[in-house]
N, CA, C and O atoms as CSV, one atom per row, in Angstrom:
chain,resi,resn,atom,element,x,y,z
A,1,MET,N,N,28.760,46.917,150.084
A,1,MET,CA,C,29.616,46.776,148.886
A,1,MET,C,C,28.770,47.354,147.868
A,1,MET,O,O,27.609,46.951,147.801
A,2,GLY,N,N,29.258,48.411,146.907
A,2,GLY,CA,C,28.702,49.283,146.307
A,2,GLY,C,C,27.861,48.356,144.903
A,2,GLY,O,O,28.275,47.249,144.561
A,3,GLY,N,N,27.164,48.749,144.507
A,3,GLY,CA,C,26.175,48.068,143.216
A,3,GLY,C,C,25.644,46.977,143.756
A,3,GLY,O,O,25.510,46.210,142.803
A,4,ARG,N,N,25.263,46.452,144.716
A,4,ARG,CA,C,24.794,45.268,144.823
A,4,ARG,C,C,23.237,45.481,145.143
A,4,ARG,O,O,22.543,44.466,145.201
A,5,LEU,N,N,22.608,46.802,145.368
A,5,LEU,CA,C,20.935,46.726,145.527
A,5,LEU,C,C,20.296,45.827,144.410
A,5,LEU,O,O,19.416,44.990,144.612
A,6,ARG,N,N,20.982,46.183,142.974
A,6,ARG,CA,C,20.235,45.447,142.025
A,6,ARG,C,C,20.047,43.879,142.335
A,6,ARG,O,O,19.201,43.235,141.714
A,7,PHE,N,N,20.788,43.339,143.225
A,7,PHE,CA,C,20.373,41.820,143.360
A,7,PHE,C,C,19.311,41.853,144.519
A,7,PHE,O,O,18.986,40.758,144.977
A,8,PHE,N,N,18.881,42.691,144.910
A,8,PHE,CA,C,17.429,42.595,145.843
A,8,PHE,C,C,16.476,43.041,145.477
A,8,PHE,O,O,15.638,43.366,146.319
A,9,LEU,N,N,16.215,43.236,144.098
A,9,LEU,CA,C,15.203,44.051,143.429
A,9,LEU,C,C,13.990,43.399,143.843
A,9,LEU,O,O,13.120,44.171,144.247
A,10,PRO,N,N,13.694,42.101,143.844
A,10,PRO,CA,C,12.506,41.434,144.175
A,10,PRO,C,C,11.892,42.009,145.685
A,10,PRO,O,O,10.682,42.121,145.881
A,11,PHE,N,N,12.704,42.276,146.486
A,11,PHE,CA,C,12.878,42.806,147.830
A,11,PHE,C,C,12.134,44.247,148.032
A,11,PHE,O,O,11.253,44.607,148.813
A,12,TRP,N,N,12.995,45.048,146.804
A,12,TRP,CA,C,12.664,46.269,146.706
A,12,TRP,C,C,11.006,46.450,146.393
A,12,TRP,O,O,10.235,47.190,147.005
A,13,GLU,N,N,10.666,45.482,145.169
A,13,GLU,CA,C,9.587,45.637,144.658
A,13,GLU,C,C,8.365,45.255,145.409
A,13,GLU,O,O,7.258,45.541,144.952
A,14,SER,N,N,8.524,44.515,146.729
A,14,SER,CA,C,7.518,44.071,147.699
A,14,SER,C,C,7.258,45.370,148.809
A,14,SER,O,O,6.339,45.445,149.625
A,15,LEU,N,N,8.374,46.374,148.572
A,15,LEU,CA,C,8.338,47.571,149.510
A,15,LEU,C,C,7.509,48.819,149.026
A,15,LEU,O,O,6.855,49.664,149.637
A,16,THR,N,N,7.881,48.541,147.238
A,16,THR,CA,C,7.460,49.809,146.969
A,16,THR,C,C,6.910,49.740,145.469
A,16,THR,O,O,7.446,48.790,144.900
A,17,SER,N,N,6.225,50.268,144.830
A,17,SER,CA,C,5.826,50.182,143.415
A,17,SER,C,C,6.293,51.465,142.561
A,17,SER,O,O,5.982,51.558,141.373
A,18,ASP,N,N,7.240,52.691,143.383
A,18,ASP,CA,C,7.662,53.748,142.871
A,18,ASP,C,C,8.674,53.372,141.658
A,18,ASP,O,O,9.778,52.894,141.921
A,19,VAL,N,N,8.276,53.597,140.369
A,19,VAL,CA,C,9.299,53.392,139.252
A,19,VAL,C,C,10.404,53.844,139.265
A,19,VAL,O,O,11.334,53.280,138.688
A,20,PHE,N,N,10.572,55.294,140.125
A,20,PHE,CA,C,12.029,55.873,140.287
A,20,PHE,C,C,12.878,55.218,141.093
A,20,PHE,O,O,14.099,55.178,140.937
A,21,ILE,N,N,12.271,54.707,141.945
A,21,ILE,CA,C,13.142,54.039,143.187
A,21,ILE,C,C,13.283,52.953,142.571
A,21,ILE,O,O,14.468,52.628,142.495
A,22,LEU,N,N,12.565,52.238,142.086
A,22,LEU,CA,C,12.962,50.474,141.369
A,22,LEU,C,C,13.905,50.903,140.140
A,22,LEU,O,O,14.746,50.073,139.794
A,23,ASP,N,N,13.852,51.948,139.549
A,23,ASP,CA,C,14.715,52.400,138.309
A,23,ASP,C,C,16.324,52.297,139.137
A,23,ASP,O,O,17.287,51.539,139.020
A,24,ALA,N,N,16.018,53.455,139.981
A,24,ALA,CA,C,17.647,53.768,140.632
A,24,ALA,C,C,18.315,52.656,141.076
A,24,ALA,O,O,19.538,52.603,140.942
A,25,ILE,N,N,17.423,51.349,141.817
A,25,ILE,CA,C,17.863,50.186,142.494
A,25,ILE,C,C,18.531,49.061,141.325
A,25,ILE,O,O,19.304,48.138,141.580
A,26,GLN,N,N,18.057,49.395,140.171
A,26,GLN,CA,C,18.754,48.541,139.098
A,26,GLN,C,C,19.866,49.457,138.479
A,26,GLN,O,O,20.269,49.151,137.357
A,27,GLY,N,N,20.321,50.396,139.017
A,27,GLY,CA,C,21.333,51.324,138.388
A,27,GLY,C,C,20.808,52.410,137.249
A,27,GLY,O,O,20.139,52.235,136.231
A,28,VAL,N,N,21.466,53.773,137.919
A,28,VAL,CA,C,21.057,55.007,137.272
A,28,VAL,C,C,21.879,55.113,135.771
A,28,VAL,O,O,23.083,54.869,135.699
A,29,LYS,N,N,21.319,55.385,134.961
A,29,LYS,CA,C,22.429,55.728,133.885
A,29,LYS,C,C,22.053,57.397,133.614
A,29,LYS,O,O,20.939,57.920,133.650
A,30,ILE,N,N,23.155,57.926,133.379
A,30,ILE,CA,C,23.067,59.208,132.987
A,30,ILE,C,C,23.450,59.430,131.542
A,30,ILE,O,O,24.533,58.995,131.150
A,31,ASP,N,N,22.568,60.134,130.648
A,31,ASP,CA,C,22.667,60.174,129.341
A,31,ASP,C,C,23.156,61.507,129.274
A,31,ASP,O,O,22.556,62.516,129.645
A,32,PHE,N,N,24.190,61.440,128.817
A,32,PHE,CA,C,25.485,62.976,128.595
A,32,PHE,C,C,25.065,63.422,127.399
A,32,PHE,O,O,24.694,62.666,126.501
A,33,THR,N,N,25.102,64.815,127.305
A,33,THR,CA,C,24.761,65.300,125.537
A,33,THR,C,C,26.219,65.478,125.245
A,33,THR,O,O,26.377,65.798,124.067
A,34,SER,N,N,27.182,65.394,125.823
A,34,SER,CA,C,28.613,64.957,124.833
A,34,SER,C,C,29.555,64.023,125.641
A,34,SER,O,O,29.293,63.748,126.812
A,35,GLU,N,N,30.238,63.720,125.247
A,35,GLU,CA,C,31.203,62.833,125.772
A,35,GLU,C,C,31.922,63.644,126.851
A,35,GLU,O,O,32.184,64.839,126.716
A,36,VAL,N,N,32.212,62.944,127.890
A,36,VAL,CA,C,32.621,63.555,129.267
A,36,VAL,C,C,33.976,63.001,129.333
A,36,VAL,O,O,34.362,61.833,129.284
A,37,GLU,N,N,34.783,64.417,129.490
A,37,GLU,CA,C,36.306,64.649,129.272
A,37,GLU,C,C,36.769,65.270,130.761
A,37,GLU,O,O,36.064,65.875,131.569
A,38,GLN,N,N,38.209,64.913,130.854
A,38,GLN,CA,C,38.849,65.386,131.978
A,38,GLN,C,C,39.988,66.065,131.393
A,38,GLN,O,O,41.034,65.564,130.981
A,39,ASN,N,N,39.530,67.629,131.422
A,39,ASN,CA,C,40.432,68.391,130.473
A,39,ASN,C,C,41.671,69.035,131.444
A,39,ASN,O,O,42.141,70.166,131.323
A,40,PHE,N,N,42.081,67.979,132.465
A,40,PHE,CA,C,43.506,68.556,133.131
A,40,PHE,C,C,44.116,67.270,133.537
A,40,PHE,O,O,43.523,66.193,133.471
A,41,VAL,N,N,45.165,67.411,133.902
A,41,VAL,CA,C,46.179,66.419,134.243
A,41,VAL,C,C,46.481,66.275,135.901
A,41,VAL,O,O,47.141,67.153,136.457
A,42,PRO,N,N,46.034,65.280,136.552
A,42,PRO,CA,C,45.971,65.445,138.062
A,42,PRO,C,C,47.519,65.579,138.608
A,42,PRO,O,O,48.462,64.854,138.289
A,43,LYS,N,N,47.533,66.742,139.550
A,43,LYS,CA,C,48.883,66.606,140.325
A,43,LYS,C,C,49.447,65.437,140.967
A,43,LYS,O,O,48.626,64.719,141.537
A,44,GLN,N,N,50.768,65.051,141.008
A,44,GLN,CA,C,51.178,64.306,141.829
A,44,GLN,C,C,50.984,64.456,143.172
A,44,GLN,O,O,51.217,65.542,143.701
A,45,ILE,N,N,50.625,63.605,143.742
A,45,ILE,CA,C,50.457,63.826,145.556
A,45,ILE,C,C,51.621,62.673,146.061
A,45,ILE,O,O,51.849,61.595,145.513
A,46,SER,N,N,52.286,63.241,147.280
A,46,SER,CA,C,53.337,62.598,147.838
A,46,SER,C,C,52.735,62.151,149.078
A,46,SER,O,O,52.094,62.860,149.854
A,47,CYS,N,N,53.033,60.722,149.221
A,47,CYS,CA,C,52.478,60.011,150.624
A,47,CYS,C,C,53.536,59.378,151.035
A,47,CYS,O,O,54.527,59.421,150.306
A,48,SER,N,N,53.597,58.647,152.273
A,48,SER,CA,C,54.679,57.946,152.888
A,48,SER,C,C,54.364,56.456,152.059
A,48,SER,O,O,53.415,56.269,151.297
A,49,ARG,N,N,55.381,55.505,152.409
A,49,ARG,CA,C,55.154,54.230,151.668
A,49,ARG,C,C,53.827,53.357,152.428
A,49,ARG,O,O,53.081,52.549,151.874
A,50,ASP,N,N,53.809,53.682,153.481
A,50,ASP,CA,C,53.074,52.989,154.150
A,50,ASP,C,C,51.328,53.355,153.508
A,50,ASP,O,O,50.462,52.494,153.356
A,51,VAL,N,N,51.197,54.563,153.273
A,51,VAL,CA,C,49.908,54.971,152.828
A,51,VAL,C,C,49.661,54.849,151.629
A,51,VAL,O,O,48.498,54.654,151.277
A,52,LYS,N,N,51.073,54.966,150.366
A,52,LYS,CA,C,50.708,54.399,149.256
A,52,LYS,C,C,50.172,53.183,149.050
A,52,LYS,O,O,49.274,52.932,148.246
A,53,LEU,N,N,50.904,52.158,150.019
A,53,LEU,CA,C,50.402,50.517,150.392
A,53,LEU,C,C,48.894,50.223,150.398
A,53,LEU,O,O,48.197,49.408,149.795
A,54,LYS,N,N,48.651,51.168,151.282
A,54,LYS,CA,C,47.147,51.060,151.869
A,54,LYS,C,C,46.228,51.441,150.515
A,54,LYS,O,O,45.387,50.675,150.045
A,55,ILE,N,N,46.521,52.657,150.023
A,55,ILE,CA,C,45.794,53.152,148.629
A,55,ILE,C,C,46.049,52.214,147.706
A,55,ILE,O,O,45.085,52.071,146.954
A,56,ASP,N,N,47.121,51.391,147.416
A,56,ASP,CA,C,46.688,50.455,146.155
A,56,ASP,C,C,46.358,49.469,146.512
A,56,ASP,O,O,45.902,48.778,145.601
A,57,SER,N,N,46.360,48.782,147.963
A,57,SER,CA,C,45.320,47.690,147.998
A,57,SER,C,C,43.801,48.017,148.482
A,57,SER,O,O,43.012,47.092,148.676
A,58,THR,N,N,43.446,49.314,148.660
A,58,THR,CA,C,42.127,49.368,148.610
A,58,THR,C,C,41.454,49.631,146.922
A,58,THR,O,O,40.349,49.306,146.486
A,59,ILE,N,N,42.659,50.377,146.195
A,59,ILE,CA,C,42.311,50.341,144.788
A,59,ILE,C,C,42.188,48.961,143.934
A,59,ILE,O,O,41.421,48.838,142.979
A,60,ASP,N,N,43.103,47.887,144.441
A,60,ASP,CA,C,43.228,46.655,143.827
A,60,ASP,C,C,41.616,46.010,144.166
A,60,ASP,O,O,40.849,45.552,143.319
A,61,LYS,N,N,41.339,46.133,145.790
A,61,LYS,CA,C,40.181,45.657,146.370
A,61,LYS,C,C,38.999,46.100,145.416
A,61,LYS,O,O,38.406,45.286,144.708
A,62,PHE,N,N,38.708,47.404,145.447
A,62,PHE,CA,C,38.044,48.024,144.219
A,62,PHE,C,C,37.531,47.490,143.317
A,62,PHE,O,O,36.386,47.058,143.188
A,63,ILE,N,N,38.799,47.507,142.325
A,63,ILE,CA,C,38.803,46.688,141.032
A,63,ILE,C,C,38.298,45.342,140.904
A,63,ILE,O,O,37.565,44.972,139.987
A,64,CYS,N,N,38.791,44.490,142.026
A,64,CYS,CA,C,38.545,42.784,141.920
A,64,CYS,C,C,36.906,42.994,142.194
A,64,CYS,O,O,36.172,42.197,141.609
A,65,THR,N,N,36.331,43.929,142.974
A,65,THR,CA,C,35.042,43.965,143.213
A,65,THR,C,C,34.014,44.785,142.451
A,65,THR,O,O,32.860,45.113,142.725
A,66,GLY,N,N,34.876,45.033,141.309
A,66,GLY,CA,C,33.901,45.756,140.493
A,66,GLY,C,C,33.166,47.139,140.789
A,66,GLY,O,O,32.201,47.632,140.207
A,67,ILE,N,N,33.848,47.579,141.778
A,67,ILE,CA,C,33.217,49.192,142.344
A,67,ILE,C,C,33.759,49.959,141.586
A,67,ILE,O,O,33.091,50.987,141.471
A,68,ILE,N,N,34.915,49.959,140.838
A,68,ILE,CA,C,35.515,50.676,139.855
A,68,ILE,C,C,36.411,49.947,138.806
A,68,ILE,O,O,36.816,48.789,138.912
A,69,GLU,N,N,36.661,50.826,137.755
A,69,GLU,CA,C,37.363,49.754,136.756
A,69,GLU,C,C,38.530,50.575,136.141
A,69,GLU,O,O,38.525,51.802,136.042
A,70,GLU,N,N,39.354,49.895,135.812
A,70,GLU,CA,C,40.649,50.616,135.322
A,70,GLU,C,C,40.428,51.080,133.906
A,70,GLU,O,O,39.903,50.403,133.022
A,71,VAL,N,N,40.982,52.562,133.762
A,71,VAL,CA,C,40.799,52.779,132.095
A,71,VAL,C,C,42.166,53.684,131.945
A,71,VAL,O,O,42.908,54.142,132.813
A,72,ASN,N,N,42.205,53.750,130.757
A,72,ASN,CA,C,43.560,53.913,129.999
A,72,ASN,C,C,43.776,55.910,130.056
A,72,ASN,O,O,42.785,56.573,129.749
A,73,HIS,N,N,44.752,56.462,130.352
A,73,HIS,CA,C,44.476,57.881,130.445
A,73,HIS,C,C,45.327,58.028,128.922
A,73,HIS,O,O,46.260,57.417,128.401
A,74,CYS,N,N,44.428,59.224,128.521
A,74,CYS,CA,C,44.865,59.587,126.981
A,74,CYS,C,C,44.382,61.266,127.138
A,74,CYS,O,O,43.384,61.707,127.708
A,75,LEU,N,N,45.293,61.887,126.535
A,75,LEU,CA,C,45.006,63.111,126.101
A,75,LEU,C,C,44.738,63.482,124.883
A,75,LEU,O,O,45.417,63.028,123.961
A,76,VAL,N,N,43.680,64.394,124.639
A,76,VAL,CA,C,42.956,64.636,123.594
A,76,VAL,C,C,42.668,65.912,123.123
A,76,VAL,O,O,42.036,66.696,123.831
A,77,ASN,N,N,43.030,66.191,122.089
A,77,ASN,CA,C,43.257,67.855,121.553
A,77,ASN,C,C,41.933,67.968,120.883
A,77,ASN,O,O,41.625,67.195,119.976
A,78,ILE,N,N,41.244,68.787,121.250
A,78,ILE,CA,C,40.076,69.270,120.691
A,78,ILE,C,C,40.157,70.377,119.448
A,78,ILE,O,O,39.124,70.815,118.943
């Protein structure tokens, strides 16, 4: 499962003292110079009911385990 490496930091510290690796294990933070925007509206994709149920189930599982998080969509005019 994604994001679990940080729970094993003591093990990683026993393997290496490399600051870059240990920082990455704890979670990489990206400093953006400006707010990140999605400047397009995704196209609607059609698929069978079975595929949609599998996709929805996977998304729900990812949300419950904290791999992804739900956000609100909004359009911002600059």
